[in-house]
N, C-alpha and C positions, 0 to 999 in steps of 0.2 A: 345826196338826199336832203341834207339840211339846207344847203345853199338854195336848192330848188324850192323847198318849203318856205324859206324866208323871202325868196324872190316873189313867190305867189302871194305871200302876205302883203308885201309892199307894192304889188301891182294893183291894177283895177279889176282883176279877175275875182269872181266869187271865191270866198274862202270860208270853209266850215270845218270846225274841229268838234270832236265828241268826247265827253268825259267818261272815263272808266273807273269804277270803284272796285278795287281788288277784293277777293273773297275773304271771309273769316274762315280760312282753311288753307291747306297746303298745296293747292293747285289752281291755276287760273284757266285751265283747259275748258271748263264748262262755259265760262264767259267768252272765250275765243270762239267756241262753237255757236253761241248765240249771235255773235257779231257776224260770223260767216253766213248763218241762216238768214239773218235780216238783209244782208247784202249792202249794209250801210258803208262798209269798208271801201266799196267801189265809188262812193259818192263824196267822200270827205278828203280834205287835204292831209289830215292827220288826226291823232288822238291825244288826249292828256290822261294821266293816271294820278289819282289822289294818294295822299300820304296820311293814313289813319285819321280821317276827318272826325271831328268831335271827340278826338282822342280815344276812339274805339278801335280795338285790335283788328287789324287786317293784314293780309300778306304784304310784304315789302313793296312799296310803290316803285322804287327804282328797279328792283329785280323784275317786277311785273311789267314795267315799261320796256325793259330790254327784250322780254319774251314777246310782247305785243309787237314791238318794232321789227323783230326778226321774222315773226309770222306773216305780217302784212306788208313788209317792206315800205312802210310809211313812217315819217318822222313822228315821234312821240314826245310830248312835253311831260317830263317827270316832275311831279311836285315834291318839294323838300321843305319840311316844316322846321322852324327854329326851335320849336317846343322840345324836341327829342334829341337834339344833337349839338355838341359844342364845336368850336373851330376845328379841332383835330378831326372829329368824325365827319364834318361837312366836307373838308378838303379831301380826306381819304376816299369818301364816297364819290365825289366829283371826279377824282383822278381815275378811280376804277371804272366808273360809268363811261368815261371818255375813251377808255381802251375798247369798250364794246360799242363805241360810236353813238352813245346816248348823250346828246349835246344840247338839247333844249331843256332848260330848267326853270320851273315856276317857283319863285321864292315866296314862302308864306311865313308869317309869324306863327300861325297855328292856333287852334282852339285850346282853351285852358285845360291843363291836365285834370282838373277837378271833375270834368265831364266824363272821364275815362270809365270803361267797364272793367278795368283791371284794378285790383286792390292796391291802395297806397302808392299810386303812380305819382312821381314827382317830375315836374318839367325842368328842362335844362335852361333854355331861354337866356343865352348870354346877351342877346340883344334882339331887336326886331328884324324883319326880313331884309332891311338894308345891309345888315352884316353879311348875309349870303350874297347879295348883289355886289358888295365890296370885295368879297373873296373871289367871286367870278371875274371881277375886273382885274384883280391881281393875276389869276391863273391865265387870263387872256393875254397878259403881258409877260408870260413865261416864268413867273415867280410865285412862291407861296405867300401866305399872308404876312410872313415875317421878312419878305423880300429876298428870300434865298432862291437861287435859280433852280428850275425844275429840269431834270434831264431824263428822258426827252420832254420838251415842252408839250402841253396838251393841245389838241386840235381846238379850234375856236368854239367857245360855248356861247349859246344864245340865251340870255337871261330874260325871263318874263316876270311880271309882277301883277298884282290884283288891285282892284279899286271897288268901293261901293258904287252903286248906280245912282243913289239918291242921298241927299242930305238937306237938312233945313237951311244950312248955309253952304251953298255949292262952292263958294270961294275957298272954304276950308278944305273941301274935298279936292279942289284943284291944287292947293298947296301940297297935299299929300302925294298927288300924282307927280308934281314937279320934283319933289324930294326923291321919288323912285327913279324918275328919268335922270336926275343928277347923279344917282348911284349906278347908272348904266343900263337900266331896263330898256330892252329893245321893243317890247310890246306890253300893253296893259290889258288884262282880261277883266271885264267888269262883272259885278253881280248881275242877276237877271233884270232886264228891262221889260216893262209891260205897257209902255206908252210911247208913241212915236215922238211926242214932244220932249219927253225925258231923254230919248235917244239923241235927238238933235241938239239938246242942251249939252249933253255929254261930249258930243263930237266937237262942238264949238269950244267948250272948256279945254278939251284935249289939245286942239290946234293952238290955242293960246298958251297952254302949258309948255308946248314944244318950243315956242318962241321965247319963253321966259327961262327955260332950262339953260344951265351953263355947259352942259355936256354936248359935244359934237354929235354923238350918236343919236341924240334926241330928235334931230332933224328928220331922220328916217324911221323914227319909232311909229308904231301903229297901235290903235285901240281896237279891241275885239269885244263886241257887245255880247254879254251873256244872255242866254235864253233858257228858262226852265218852264217847260210846258205845264199848264195847270189843267188837269182833267177832272179834278174833284173840288167841290165847293169848300170843304173843310181845309184843303191845302191852300186855297186862295186866302181864306180868312187867317190861317196860321201864319203864312208868309207876311201878310200885311201887318198883323198885330205883333208878331214875335221875332221876326228876323230883321235885324238892323241893316240899314243901307239899301233897302228895297222898298219901292212904293207900288202897290197894286191899285189901279184906279177903281173908284167906287162903282163905276158902271160895270166893270168886269165882275166884281164881287156880287153885285146885285143880280146880274144875269146868271151867274153860277148858282147863287142861292135859289133863284126861281127854278132853274133847271133841275136842281136836286129834289125839289118838291114833286117832280114828275117821274122820279125813278132814276136808278143808276145809269141805265142805258142812255136816257135823254141827257143826263148830266155829263157823261163822257162825250157824247156827240157835240154838245154845245161847247164844252171845254176844249175839245180838239179844234173845232172851227175857230174859236177865239185865238187859240195858240198858233194855228196855221196863219191866221191873218196877221198877227204880230210878227211872226217869223218872216213872212213875205214882205211886209212893210219895211222891216229893218234891213232885209237883204236888198231890197230895191233902193233904199236910201244910202246904205253904207256897204253892204256886201261882205262884212267880216263878222261871223257869228260863232260863238262857242256854246254848244248844246249840252245841257246837264239834265239827265233824265233818270238817274238812279239805275243805270244799266237797262233801260227800256229802249233797246236798239231798234226794235220794230217801230216804235213811236218816232225815233229819229229819222228812220227811213221814210215814213209817211210824211213827216214835216218837210223834208228836203224835196220829196217828190221826184 
């Protein structure tokens, strides 16, 4: 399953993954039903599952990923945040997940604990996401982080990392990508892109980063461009003003603001048309996209077509 997933990622074939946010509750069955009803599971290469984004309480991302993977028989990228786990917990979780054949891991530093909806939460945060990438590198060599042999050794783990899509100084962004490639990341998933020129700049920076990396695995690494469809004007304005690492072109913001003046139906019609155009442009240019829609699987299905 994972070898096929990674082979498709590294090929010239279209490759789309969809993000799943686990519920604030004790069952992911309702979300599974929504995925089945949308039919998007038939169109994607795999899924990813988040890990308490914004430090808000959700069902375990790793356990949710195992159930999603077993349900749809498709590779799932399980997000693991450094915010909540130390070296012991990270390794223990990775080894347990490995036995369930969950082997694609997205390493995140994680949103600060101060954003949590739970009282007096304290972050662990022994280091940033490169620590998790380093741990995976050790496990893939059959040893734990203290270099003690693991018996049996885990099956190969495929580490993913993230990157902003935009920065005032794009060379600084590139340096962070190189750092993650040096720690063994096999793929980089970006924040959402809303402009084809931004996408092309990221692709060029990434290819250059691969050449500058000291790690052999960087040669086969891939970049997956994030997409977050905008169907509301207030969402476009919020993302551009408040979310770091993303740039929404003024033309899109203006068009969405004008559409909102004509009512919600017109606003969503224009928003979807713009989102569909961006998705199609990125797919025709690069063909590797990660969709983030807050569990709007029907929207994912329409975008993919």
